N, C-alpha and C positions, 0 to 999 in steps of 0.2 A: 461464522464461517472462516475457514482457513484456506489460503491459496498460496502457491509458490510459483514465482515467475521471475523474469528478468526486467530490470529497469530500462525504460526506453530512452531516458535522459537523466541528467543529474537532477536531484531534488531542488525545489525552489522554495524559499521561505517568503511568505507573503504577510504583510502587516495590514490589518483591517483598520477601518476608521476609528474604532474604539481601542486601538493600540494592541489588540490581541494578535498573536502570531500563529501561523499555521504552516506546516510543511506539506507541500503538494508534490506528488510524483505519479507516474503512470507505470503500471505493471503489465507486461505482456505475458500471456499464458498460452503456450503452444500445445495443440492437441493433434495427434496423428491417429487416423483410423483408416480402415480398408473397407469400403462398401461391399456388401455381399455380391459376389459374382464379378467384381472388378479386378482387373489385372494389377492395377497400381493403387497405392494408398493415397489419401488426401491429407493435407495439413491445414488446420484452421487455427487462427490466432485470435484470442479474445483479449481486449484491452480493458483494464480497470483503472479508473482515475481515483487515486487515493489521497486522503488527507489525514494528517496526524497532528493533534492539538496539544499534546502533553509537554513535549520538550523539543526545542528546535535544534539542539546540538546533534541530534541524530542525522540531520541533513548532510553533514560533512562525510558520513559513511555511506550515504545513498547515492552512489555514482553509477553512471550509465553502464549497463551490461552486468551489474552485480546481480547475483541470485538472492532474492528476498522472499521471505515467508511472512505473510501478514495474517492477522486474525482481527475480526471486527464485524461490523454490520454493513450489509449491502443495501443499496437503494438505486433506483433508476431515475433518470431525467429524460423526458421526452420533449422533442422540439420539431419544428418544421424547417427544413433546409431552405436556402435561398431559391432552389429550384422547385420548391413546393413538395418535396419528398419527406415523408415522416421518418424521423431518426430517433435513436435513443442512445444514451450513455450509461454504462454500468459504473457505479461509484462505490467506494468503501470508506467508512470512517474507521480508521485503524485503532485498535486498543493495544495490540502487541505487534512489534516488528522484530524479525530476526534476520540479520544480514549474514548470508553464507558466502564464503569465498571471495570477499572483497580483497583485491590486491592493493597494496600500499605503495604504488609505483613512485610517487613523488619523494618518498623516503629512501628509495632504492631497495626496498624490502618487498619481494613478491610473495611472501608467505601469506596464505589465506588466513583471515581472521573472522571469528564469529562474534556477533554482537546481538544481545537481546535487550529490547526496550519494552517496558510494560507501562501501561497507562490505566489509571483508575477512571471509571466513568465519571463525568461531571455531575455534580448534584443538581437536582431539579430546582429551578428558580422559585417555584411556588411552595416547596415543602419547608423551607427554612432550616433544613438539616444539613450537616456536613458529613462527608464520607471520611472514614478512617481506613488506613491500610489494614488488610486482612492478615491474620496470623498465619504462619506456615504450618500450623498444627492440623493434621488431617482428620481430627475428630471433634 
């Protein structure tokens, strides 16, 4: 799946107990629609909690307000809130991240920059095989 939205906060790098590192961030996707017969339109925002496992250096480019395009696989987590209400989160494990229009204000350069980060899927633990990068040959 592919989605484009804005980051709600700067990305965070988390270190797990087994020393693996993951980049976590939340993407906000705005949708505007006008219900049939209504005079005014409505805006709805969907939040996707994202994780990226391949390379932590991308975190410095994932800044609050940046427009980001992700691709990867989605899953949901369901839980019961403290008030006893059923809730769910939409999550994505990102395989590709494209950063569109990030401004580099700390360098004094407001020129938008685009960054594309690709990740190969992790090999399955039970197959004993390793993945190699695919060729760019289209046939």
